[in-house]
LOTORLUM-575398 format. One line per 3 residues: number of its first residue (from 1); their letters; for each residue x, y, z of C-alpha. Coordinates in Angstrom, 3 decimals, padded with zeros to 6 digits. Last residue first. Layout:
N
NUM = A = X,Y,Z  ...
% end
This chain:
374
374 = XXX = 020.244,-045.143,-043.132  017.066,-047.144,-043.680  017.328,-050.226,-045.893
371 = XXX = 017.343,-052.700,-043.028  014.127,-051.456,-041.404  014.656,-053.041,-038.004
368 = XXX = 012.226,-054.526,-035.511  012.453,-054.405,-031.740  010.647,-057.318,-030.149
365 = XXX = 010.273,-057.281,-026.370  012.172,-054.125,-025.470  013.512,-052.630,-022.225
362 = XXX = 014.629,-055.979,-020.806  018.183,-054.755,-020.167  019.691,-057.243,-022.629
359 = XXX = 017.150,-056.176,-025.258  017.836,-052.455,-024.806  021.585,-053.063,-024.827
356 = XXX = 021.354,-055.025,-028.080  019.230,-052.182,-029.459  022.051,-049.700,-028.954
353 = XXX = 024.154,-051.973,-031.145  021.421,-052.250,-033.794  020.656,-048.558,-034.205
350 = XXX = 022.016,-048.459,-037.784  019.309,-050.970,-038.738  016.739,-048.175,-038.590
347 = XXX = 014.014,-048.465,-035.935  010.693,-050.241,-035.408  009.041,-050.413,-031.979
344 = XXX = 007.941,-052.693,-029.131  006.205,-055.350,-031.198  005.267,-058.239,-028.908
341 = XXX = 001.868,-056.794,-028.026  001.041,-056.495,-031.739  000.938,-060.291,-031.859
338 = XXX = -002.462,-060.215,-030.151  -003.337,-063.823,-031.028  -007.119,-064.310,-030.870
335 = XXX = -008.124,-061.395,-033.071  -009.420,-063.656,-035.841  -006.651,-062.470,-038.135
332 = XXX = -004.093,-063.449,-035.484  -005.598,-066.951,-035.253  -005.407,-067.156,-039.051
329 = XXX = -001.763,-066.088,-039.022  -001.031,-068.707,-036.361  -002.456,-071.527,-038.451
326 = XXX = -000.627,-070.472,-041.616  002.589,-070.166,-039.598  002.020,-073.668,-038.211
323 = XXX = 001.499,-075.589,-041.421  004.280,-073.955,-043.428  006.626,-073.964,-040.438
320 = XXX = 006.261,-077.568,-039.237  007.203,-076.715,-035.718  008.657,-078.698,-032.837
317 = XXX = 008.486,-075.308,-031.071  011.633,-074.069,-032.777  013.489,-076.559,-030.580
314 = XXX = 011.410,-078.024,-027.745  013.066,-080.316,-025.209  010.702,-082.237,-022.975
311 = XXX = 011.344,-083.118,-019.325  008.630,-085.386,-017.931  007.297,-085.963,-014.415
308 = XXX = 005.925,-089.375,-013.541  006.277,-088.794,-009.799  008.627,-091.672,-008.930
305 = XXX = 009.969,-092.257,-012.428  010.808,-088.610,-013.047  010.817,-087.197,-009.514
302 = XXX = 013.362,-089.819,-008.459  016.226,-088.092,-010.278  016.401,-085.219,-007.817
299 = XXX = 017.713,-082.316,-009.937  021.098,-081.175,-011.268  020.950,-079.483,-014.680
296 = XXX = 024.282,-078.406,-016.144  025.322,-075.059,-017.621  028.492,-075.063,-019.737
293 = XXX = 026.644,-074.834,-023.067  024.964,-071.562,-021.984  021.246,-072.192,-021.653
290 = XXX = 018.943,-072.054,-024.714  015.347,-071.416,-023.682  012.534,-073.743,-024.731
287 = XXX = 012.612,-076.517,-022.129  009.110,-077.920,-021.712  008.512,-079.284,-018.224
284 = XXX = 005.717,-081.850,-018.119  003.385,-082.915,-015.321  002.655,-086.496,-014.249
281 = XXX = 002.540,-085.533,-010.583  002.048,-081.780,-010.493  004.909,-079.563,-011.570
278 = XXX = 006.205,-076.706,-009.423  009.449,-078.461,-008.431  010.246,-079.154,-012.090
275 = XXX = 009.941,-075.450,-012.834  012.547,-074.577,-010.189  015.015,-077.010,-011.768
272 = XXX = 014.438,-075.442,-015.194  014.985,-072.004,-013.657  018.401,-073.077,-012.353
269 = XXX = 019.278,-074.615,-015.711  018.631,-071.230,-017.319  017.609,-070.405,-020.890
266 = XXX = 014.687,-068.192,-019.941  011.735,-069.674,-021.823  010.914,-072.530,-019.432
263 = XXX = 007.328,-073.634,-020.131  005.774,-075.541,-017.228  002.837,-077.858,-017.901
260 = XXX = 000.383,-079.617,-015.583  000.880,-077.193,-012.732  000.982,-078.224,-009.101
257 = XXX = -001.126,-079.883,-006.398  -004.579,-078.689,-007.364  -003.859,-075.379,-008.989
254 = XXX = -004.520,-071.671,-008.414  -003.458,-071.084,-004.823  -000.472,-073.397,-004.687
251 = XXX = 000.731,-072.243,-008.104  000.448,-068.618,-007.028  002.451,-069.273,-003.847
248 = XXX = 005.130,-071.112,-005.802  005.504,-068.271,-008.302  005.947,-065.453,-005.790
245 = XXX = 009.743,-065.420,-005.634  009.938,-065.828,-009.417  007.984,-062.579,-009.939
242 = XXX = 004.308,-063.084,-010.476  001.458,-062.945,-012.970  -002.071,-064.330,-013.020
239 = XXX = -004.719,-065.301,-015.571  -002.382,-064.799,-018.522  -004.026,-063.926,-021.827
236 = XXX = -001.640,-061.679,-023.766  -003.064,-058.618,-021.994  -002.118,-060.215,-018.676
233 = XXX = 001.371,-060.935,-019.993  001.782,-057.368,-021.205  000.803,-056.102,-017.743
230 = XXX = 003.479,-058.320,-016.198  006.314,-057.154,-018.440  007.193,-054.056,-016.392
227 = XXX = 007.417,-056.415,-013.414  010.783,-057.663,-014.637  011.416,-060.737,-012.456
224 = XXX = 009.256,-062.785,-014.849  006.470,-065.323,-014.340  003.205,-065.919,-016.206
221 = XXX = 000.451,-068.216,-014.894  -002.154,-069.560,-017.325  -005.187,-071.565,-016.146
218 = XXX = -006.713,-073.451,-019.079  -010.488,-073.678,-019.503  -010.388,-073.919,-023.296
215 = XXX = -007.034,-073.662,-025.054  -006.298,-070.329,-026.738  -004.791,-068.882,-023.545
212 = XXX = -001.970,-071.404,-023.820  -001.017,-069.923,-027.189  -000.931,-066.335,-025.965
209 = XXX = 001.168,-067.326,-022.940  003.573,-069.206,-025.218  003.885,-066.106,-027.395
206 = XXX = 004.667,-064.140,-024.243  007.454,-066.590,-023.436  008.906,-066.359,-026.936
203 = XXX = 008.726,-062.545,-027.046  010.326,-062.148,-023.630  008.291,-063.073,-020.623
200 = XXX = 010.423,-065.740,-018.965  008.850,-068.574,-016.954  005.501,-069.754,-018.292
197 = XXX = 003.118,-071.707,-016.041  000.343,-073.820,-017.530  -002.733,-075.417,-015.942
194 = XXX = -004.934,-078.014,-017.647  -008.685,-077.897,-018.236  -008.518,-078.216,-021.979
191 = XXX = -005.330,-079.897,-023.222  -001.797,-078.597,-023.766  000.017,-080.545,-026.463
188 = XXX = 003.300,-079.984,-024.605  005.494,-080.149,-027.705  003.115,-079.158,-030.509
185 = XXX = 000.556,-076.654,-029.177  002.368,-075.183,-026.182  005.998,-075.314,-027.310
182 = XXX = 004.783,-074.458,-030.808  003.348,-071.191,-029.550  006.659,-070.096,-028.086
179 = XXX = 008.989,-071.297,-030.831  006.959,-070.713,-033.991  005.582,-067.435,-032.666
176 = XXX = 008.894,-065.940,-031.579  010.864,-067.348,-034.520  009.385,-066.792,-037.989
173 = XXX = 006.005,-065.395,-036.911  007.617,-062.192,-035.670  008.441,-060.967,-039.165
170 = XXX = 004.807,-061.143,-040.264  003.608,-058.607,-037.697  005.906,-055.725,-038.616
167 = XXX = 005.620,-056.867,-042.247  001.887,-056.219,-042.203  -000.195,-059.221,-043.362
164 = XXX = -002.071,-058.084,-046.497  000.303,-059.867,-048.859  -000.768,-063.336,-047.770
161 = XXX = 002.115,-065.540,-046.657  004.787,-067.631,-048.391  006.986,-069.610,-046.001
158 = XXX = 010.758,-069.434,-046.156  013.859,-071.376,-045.200  013.048,-074.408,-047.368
155 = XXX = 013.704,-072.275,-050.449  017.248,-072.005,-049.147  018.183,-068.417,-048.471
152 = XXX = 019.672,-065.437,-050.276  019.275,-062.260,-048.277  018.779,-058.558,-048.888
149 = XXX = 018.970,-055.225,-047.059  020.678,-056.822,-044.112  020.058,-057.891,-040.544
146 = XXX = 018.402,-061.031,-041.958  021.338,-063.403,-042.060  019.028,-066.380,-042.928
143 = XXX = 020.557,-069.864,-042.890  020.943,-069.847,-039.134  023.355,-066.905,-039.322
140 = XXX = 025.290,-066.993,-042.588  029.079,-066.855,-042.637  031.125,-064.171,-044.404
137 = XXX = 033.566,-065.143,-047.143  036.572,-062.943,-047.936  036.397,-060.675,-050.990
134 = XXX = 038.076,-057.747,-049.243  034.779,-055.807,-049.162  033.039,-058.739,-047.476
131 = XXX = 031.584,-061.854,-049.063  028.206,-063.610,-048.733  027.011,-066.621,-050.762
128 = XXX = 028.045,-069.056,-048.049  028.503,-072.698,-048.953  025.830,-074.961,-050.448
125 = XXX = 022.239,-076.143,-050.586  021.282,-075.913,-046.906  023.190,-072.677,-046.468
122 = XXX = 026.485,-072.281,-044.621  027.374,-070.905,-041.191  028.838,-074.222,-040.030
119 = XXX = 026.295,-074.755,-037.263  023.397,-073.760,-039.478  024.481,-076.173,-042.214
116 = XXX = 024.898,-079.070,-039.772  021.623,-078.350,-038.004  019.869,-078.081,-041.373
113 = XXX = 021.208,-081.483,-042.394  020.082,-082.957,-039.065  016.505,-081.657,-039.345
110 = XXX = 015.268,-081.153,-035.770  012.568,-078.606,-036.682  011.442,-081.059,-039.394
107 = XXX = 010.102,-083.580,-036.855  007.770,-085.665,-039.028  009.870,-088.842,-038.606
104 = XXX = 011.101,-088.538,-042.195  012.376,-085.075,-041.272  014.256,-086.452,-038.277
101 = XXX = 015.763,-089.367,-040.214  016.963,-087.096,-043.025  015.067,-086.571,-046.298
98 = XXX = 012.791,-083.544,-045.977  015.697,-081.087,-045.922  014.217,-078.875,-043.206
95 = XXX = 015.327,-075.240,-043.399  015.555,-074.299,-039.695  015.743,-070.525,-039.139
92 = XXX = 012.489,-069.388,-040.698  011.910,-066.482,-043.072  008.373,-065.177,-043.582
89 = XXX = 007.477,-064.421,-047.192  005.635,-061.958,-049.399  005.609,-063.118,-052.996
86 = XXX = 006.752,-060.600,-055.614  008.898,-063.065,-057.565  007.366,-066.496,-057.238
83 = XXX = 007.540,-069.407,-054.778  005.649,-072.698,-055.117  008.432,-074.500,-056.942
80 = XXX = 012.199,-073.956,-056.791  014.237,-076.068,-059.208  016.383,-073.268,-060.534
77 = XXX = 016.752,-070.169,-058.378  014.088,-067.577,-057.643  014.700,-063.835,-057.481
74 = XXX = 013.141,-060.793,-055.777  010.913,-062.399,-053.136  009.565,-059.856,-050.646
71 = XXX = 010.365,-059.713,-046.953  009.879,-061.008,-043.445  012.416,-061.557,-040.694
68 = XXX = 013.765,-063.586,-037.793  017.343,-064.915,-038.181  019.716,-061.967,-037.937
65 = XXX = 023.515,-061.881,-038.005  026.100,-061.694,-040.772  028.939,-063.797,-039.395
62 = XXX = 032.706,-063.378,-039.263  033.029,-065.763,-037.591  031.934,-069.330,-036.891
59 = XXX = 029.396,-069.542,-034.057  029.567,-070.087,-030.308  026.183,-069.536,-028.620
56 = XXX = 026.784,-067.968,-025.204  029.415,-065.725,-026.787  027.884,-062.334,-026.009
53 = XXX = 027.107,-061.577,-029.672  025.807,-065.068,-030.427  023.526,-065.017,-027.392
50 = XXX = 022.270,-061.563,-028.393  021.092,-062.969,-031.714  019.329,-065.809,-029.884
47 = XXX = 017.778,-063.176,-027.623  015.907,-061.895,-030.686  016.072,-058.702,-032.758
44 = XXX = 013.523,-058.698,-035.558  014.028,-058.020,-039.268  011.585,-056.120,-041.474
41 = XXX = 011.450,-055.504,-045.222  014.264,-057.816,-046.305  014.470,-058.158,-050.082
38 = XXX = 014.612,-061.903,-050.735  016.602,-064.050,-053.153  015.567,-067.718,-053.276
35 = XXX = 017.551,-070.954,-053.329  017.065,-074.497,-054.638  019.510,-074.050,-057.515
32 = XXX = 021.683,-071.030,-056.828  020.411,-067.608,-055.814  022.563,-064.695,-056.992
29 = XXX = 025.644,-063.798,-054.971  025.600,-061.183,-052.211  028.519,-058.795,-051.793
26 = XXX = 028.667,-057.171,-048.393  028.919,-053.515,-047.376  029.323,-053.325,-043.605
23 = XXX = 027.218,-052.199,-040.654  029.413,-053.263,-037.762  028.117,-055.297,-034.860
20 = XXX = 030.246,-055.486,-031.704  029.826,-051.745,-031.004  031.844,-051.461,-027.765
17 = XXX = 030.091,-048.196,-026.782  026.467,-048.909,-027.718  027.207,-052.476,-026.680
14 = XXX = 027.364,-051.395,-023.063  028.733,-053.907,-022.407  031.932,-055.685,-023.293
11 = XXX = 032.281,-057.686,-026.496  032.161,-061.468,-026.117  032.201,-062.537,-029.748
8 = XXX = 034.342,-061.041,-032.506  033.625,-060.286,-036.180  029.852,-059.761,-036.101
5 = XXX = 028.391,-058.272,-039.282  025.244,-056.173,-039.697  024.540,-055.900,-043.436
2 = XX = 024.417,-053.196,-046.093  024.200,-054.300,-049.755
% end
């Protein structure tokens, strides 16, 4: 099969010239016990993929990238229940084991066994099932490796969905929706009458805007330096938009002493510090973005105990994927989640390096790939 493989991190931009991702033929083994074979119909390009390419997220190499996708089940390994050949599925990047301390505490997005497997480039139920033309192993990306014609994943890495959900929509439920909407619904537990500010209007930030707009009588402020994204945020449900320089003025005019919830979807310690300053007493900052490991957060410590402010980490939106994807699909069906706004376009997988530039430049929100197209 054809797959996009990264062999060296930190390539120079433009990526269209340096071409860090090569489309290579890879061998893919059959599903083992607990695993499922999937034909990838659509795969989405996310900033987390870009973070691996540019070196912000160190990963074992070589690695077949891609972690947000939808497809059709082609094979089912021994011991897998509830999944059948022909099922349409959304792939998710944390395959909760169900047995570790985090899973037993109803926090499957923090599954320690999944974190170990994802960090090592293996699958939840065993080592990599990918090999290159020389027969050498290739690591999996977050248990998925979706920039490919096919994938073998742990059964816990997928959620079955209704067949009438278009793949262009379904693919985006696996990361953008789970992360952004979960930050609002699960981590912050936004309540009616509160105010929410979202920094960073990529797919995750826009998904957070959509989710906040579902809560009754909530004021939603959306912030991004790229003004081309402001109209999208308004269509997603924001009440007001601003560049970072204008955020404080908007908060002063639209809230009574600060926002109740700030969603940081940039991946910047500096932006996290700015969000804390905009919080009302007792407000919560939800950290969704993934800063470079060397970034450190330096803020006045007194604002936590002294003003009751909270800093909450949110990985994959504290999601329970089967529960949450079903919920979000129904909201989309009802016309309440305009997921189509996130979908910029769909192109062949061969355009992946050019697409990295488009994402880094802010020219696309979610670009989807048709892996089988040459």
